[in-house]
Structures are given as C-alpha cells and as structure tokens.
C-alpha positions in Angstrom: 4.1 -10.7 -8.5 4.0 -6.6 -9.7 4.8 -4.6 -7.3 5.0 -0.8 -7.9 8.3 1.6 -7.6 8.4 3.3 -4.2 5.2 1.2 -3.4 3.7 2.3 0.3 2.6 0.4 2.7 -0.9 -0.9 2.7 -2.6 -0.9 6.2 -3.9 -4.0 7.4 -6.7 -4.4 9.9 -5.4 -6.1 13.1 -8.0 -9.4 13.4 -8.4 -10.6 17.1 -7.7 -14.3 18.3 -10.8 -16.7 18.6 -11.9 -15.6 22.1 -11.8 -18.3 24.7 -9.9 -20.8 22.5 -8.0 -23.5 24.0 -3.9 -23.0 23.7 -3.1 -26.5 22.6 -5.8 -26.9 20.0 -5.3 -23.6 17.8 -2.4 -23.3 15.6 -1.4 -20.7 13.1 -1.8 -20.8 9.4 -2.1 -18.8 6.4 0.4 -16.8 6.8 0.9 -13.8 4.8 3.0 -10.4 4.2 1.6 -7.5 2.9 -1.4 -9.5 2.5 -0.1 -11.8 -0.6 0.5 -15.4 0.6 3.4 -17.4 0.3 3.3 -18.5 -3.2 2.4 -15.1 -4.5 4.8 -12.6 -1.6 7.2 -11.4 -4.3 9.0 -8.3 -4.6 8.4 -7.1 -1.6 9.4 -3.5 -1.4 7.5 -2.2 1.6 10.3 -1.3 4.5 8.3 -2.2 7.0 5.6 -5.3 5.9 2.6 -6.4 7.6 3.0 -9.6 8.6 -0.5 -11.4 9.5 -2.1 -14.9 9.6 -5.1 -16.7 10.7 -6.0 -19.2 13.8 -7.5 -22.9 13.4 -9.4 -24.0 15.4 -10.1 -27.7 15.8 -13.8 -28.5 15.6 -14.5 -30.0 19.2 -11.7 -27.2 21.2 -12.5 -26.7 24.6 -13.8 -22.6 24.1 -13.1 -21.9 27.1 -9.6 -21.7 28.0 -7.8 -18.3 28.1 -5.9 -17.6 25.0 -2.6 -17.6 24.6 0.2 -15.4 23.1 2.4 -15.7 20.0 6.1 -15.2 19.0 6.7 -13.7 15.7 10.6 -14.2 14.5 12.1 -13.3 10.9 15.7 -14.2 9.7 17.6 -14.3 6.4 17.9 -18.3 6.4 15.5 -20.5 8.0 18.0 -22.2 10.5 18.7 -19.3 12.1 14.7 -18.6 13.2 15.0 -20.5 16.4 18.7 -19.1 17.8 19.0 -16.0 15.8 16.7 -14.4 14.1 17.1 -11.2 12.7 14.1 -9.9 14.8 11.5 -11.8 17.4 8.4 -9.9 18.5 5.5 -11.0 20.9 2.2 -10.9 19.5 -0.2 -10.2 22.5 -3.7 -12.2 21.3 -3.7 -11.0 17.8 -3.0 -12.2 14.6 -0.9 -9.1 13.4 2.0 -7.8 13.6 4.3 -4.9 11.7 8.2 -5.5 11.1 10.1 -2.8 12.8 13.2 -4.8 12.7 16.5 -3.7 10.7 16.2 -3.1 6.9 16.1 -6.1 4.5 18.1 -6.8 1.9 16.9 -6.2 -1.3 15.6 -9.2 -3.7 16.3 -11.6 -0.9 14.4 -14.3 0.4 13.4 -13.9 4.0 12.2 -16.3 6.7 9.9 -16.1 9.3 7.5 -17.9 11.8 4.9 -17.9 14.3 4.7 -20.1 17.0 2.3 -20.3 19.9 3.8 -19.3 23.2 2.5 -22.4 25.8 3.4 -23.3 29.1 7.3 -24.2 30.1 7.9 -28.3 29.4 4.7 -28.4 26.1 5.1 -28.7 22.7 5.5 -25.8 21.1 3.1 -25.3 17.4 5.1 -23.5 14.8 3.7 -22.3 11.2 6.9 -21.5 9.3 6.7 -19.5 5.7 8.5 -16.9 3.6 8.6 -14.4 0.9 11.0 -12.1 -1.5 12.3 -8.9 -1.2 11.9 -6.4 -4.1 14.0 -3.4 -4.4 14.2 -1.3 -1.2 15.7 1.6 -2.8 15.8 3.4 -5.9 20.3 2.7 -5.9 19.3 -1.0 -6.8 18.5 -0.2 -10.5 21.9 -0.7 -11.9 22.7 -1.1 -15.1 20.6 0.6 -18.3 18.2 0.3 -20.1 17.9 -2.1 -23.2 16.3 -0.1 -26.3 13.9 -2.7 -27.7 15.7 -3.3 -31.1 19.2 -3.9 -29.4 18.1 -6.6 -27.3 20.6 -9.6 -26.8 21.2 -12.6 -24.2 23.4 -12.1 -22.2 25.2 -14.7 -20.4 27.1 -15.5 -17.3 29.0 -18.7 -16.2 30.5 -19.5 -13.1 32.5 -22.9 -12.5 32.7 -24.6 -9.5 30.8 -22.4 -7.3 27.9 -24.0 -5.6 24.6 -21.8 -5.8 22.7 -20.6 -3.2 19.9 -18.3 -4.7 19.1 -16.6 -7.9 16.5 -13.4 -7.8 15.4 -12.2 -11.0 14.0 -8.9 -11.3 12.7 -7.0 -14.7 10.8 -4.2 -16.1 9.4 -3.0 -19.6 8.0 0.1 -21.0 5.8 -1.6 -23.1 4.9 -5.0 -22.4 7.7 -8.1 -22.3 8.3 -11.8 -22.0 11.9 -12.8 -20.8 13.5 -16.8 -20.8 15.9 -17.8 -18.6 17.8 -20.7 -20.2 15.8 -21.0 -23.1 12.4 -21.3 -20.5 9.9 -18.5 -20.0 9.8 -17.0 -16.6 6.1 -16.7 -14.8 3.0 -17.5 -16.1 1.7 -14.1 -16.7 0.7 -12.6 -20.0 1.2 -9.2 -21.2 3.1 -8.1 -18.4 3.4 -5.1 -16.7 -0.2 -4.6 -17.3 -2.4 -2.7 -19.6 -3.5 -0.9 -16.7 0.4 0.7 -16.2 0.1 4.9 -16.5 3.7 5.2 -17.6 3.6 8.8 -16.6 3.5 8.2 -12.9 5.1 4.8 -12.4 7.1 1.7 -14.1 5.8 -1.6 -12.6 8.3 -4.6 -12.1 8.3 -8.0 -10.9 10.8 -10.0 -8.9 11.1 -14.1 -9.5 13.1 -16.4 -7.5 14.8 -18.8 -10.2 16.9 -20.6 -7.7 15.4 -23.8 -8.7 15.7 -23.0 -12.8 19.7 -22.8 -12.4 20.6 -25.1 -9.5 21.7 -28.1 -11.5 23.4 -25.5 -14.1 26.8 -23.8 -14.3 25.4 -20.7 -16.7 22.9 -18.4 -17.1 21.4 -17.1 -20.0 18.4 -14.2 -20.4 16.3 -13.6 -23.6 13.6 -10.7 -23.2 10.8 -9.6 -26.1 9.6 -6.3 -25.5 6.5 -4.9 -27.1 5.3 -1.4 -27.4 1.9 -1.9 -25.7 1.0 1.7 -23.9 3.8 3.1 -23.6 4.3 3.8 -26.8 0.8 6.0 -26.5 1.8 7.3 -22.9 4.9 9.1 -24.4 3.2 9.7 -27.8 -0.8 9.9 -28.6 -0.1 9.2 -32.5 2.0 6.1 -31.9 2.6 3.2 -34.6 2.5 -0.1 -32.8 6.2 -1.7 -33.7 7.5 1.3 -34.3 8.1 3.4 -30.9 10.4 3.4 -28.4 10.1 0.5 -25.8 12.7 -1.2 -23.7 13.8 -3.8 -20.6 15.6 -3.1 -17.5 16.9 -6.8 -16.1 18.7 -7.7 -13.0 19.5 -11.0 -12.0 21.5 -11.4 -8.9 23.3 -14.7 -8.0 24.2 -15.9 -4.4 26.7 -18.7 -3.8 27.4 -20.9 -1.2 30.9 -20.0 -0.1 29.6 -16.3 0.3 31.7 -14.5 -1.8 30.1 -11.5 -3.5 26.9 -12.0 -5.4 27.1 -12.2 -9.3 24.9 -9.3 -11.1 23.3 -10.1 -14.6 22.0 -6.7 -16.1 
C-alpha cells in the first residue's frame, strides 16, 4: 500500500453501536486501521492511527437489551494482547477509537483486538487484526539513493539465526519493480503511481516479506527502475530512458534471538 511521506491523519467519522443490540449476540468484525482492512494495512505512518470496526448482529437477536461496551487492546505481539498490551482502552458504545499509546516502532507488525465487555463469568467475544507500520520519522530513511544505471543486487546471509520478521520499504524516482530472491514483491504495476507530484511528495510502499524469507537463510534484492513521470517533473524536456531516475530500498530483518535487526539498504 502506498503511503505518503509525512502523511497527515485522516479523520474518521465515529459510528454508533446498533441501538439496543444484545450483548451476547453482537460481535466486532471488519477491523480497520485508518479505514484499511488488515490485508491493505501496510505502511501505516500515522502517529495516532484511527482504529475502527463494525458490528455483526445475527438475525433474530434480541434488540431490546442494553448496549455493551468494548475493550480495544494494542500490542507488538499477539500473545501480549491479553496480559501485557502496549495500550488498552474502553470504547463506550462507539465503534471507533484513536490510538493514543506509546509511539509505535517503524516497519513493525502491530497486533490489536476488540473484545465485547461482558458480565463476569461470561465468555469473551474478541476479534483480532494487525497492521504494519511505515516509517514514523524522516530519520528512519537511511542509506543512499541508487542511480538508475548503478542498480545492483545486494545479498545478505544470516547463518544459524531464525527469522522472526522481514519488512521491505521501497520508493523510486520513477516507476520501479522490485524482486526478492527472484520473485516479484507485491502485485502493483508502475509504482509509485503516475499521478505522483514529485515536486511535493515521494510515495513509498511497505511490504511484509517474512513469508518469502522464513524458509531461507539469505535475501537478494533486485530492482528495475524507469524514468516514469519523475523525469518530466524535474525536466520538461526529458527523454524517456535517458534521464535521472533512482531507487531507495530498505529491508529490515528481525530474528528470534532478539539481537539487533539487520538492515539491508
């Protein structure tokens, strides 16, 4: 998912619970962060993202009962949600909350859940989701732009270290296509989009590539970059294929041994 550098928060209207829904019948569904479902929520770089959800009320449920509250929890690991969440707050008869906890780390998968607050002794009804953060600060961008005619395929090897997560962040001055261990990353064509105004912003994408690397012990990065609209933004008389274009990519690898992550740029 493309995210804008220094993207401002999007305001999300707060939706009310279905009036009079039965607490034991309704359950949270369609969890979203910044209006994005889990499968789309990559590169979230808003410091206090909006968390929202919908309510499912089964047919025939008692609509005369009082509306329960819900508890929203956020953690950096799924197993921490129940006992040691990073942030937790009660949502009083609404289906939207703004995260106001500690600053979330960059390029990290964040887990969250919404649970219906039921009477003591009742089974808890929870729905889980996650999202991947983007670069929270401009200082997160390290390394150097690689000019179009100097693109290379850097490789990193990590013998004996079990991989926990791998996050790839990439942007280009011009269209780009990137491969990891010989396979294309993502399904987009002509990223970062022809509508990009390079005089105002540079868009980037964040990918969770853990699944592509957790059975290997090496990562090899390869990219193709074309001039795209960037050449015309900096030079109205640009000649396609002969003007400046570049790539900036970062691969963050974290391991189960909890040692410092490797950064491949």
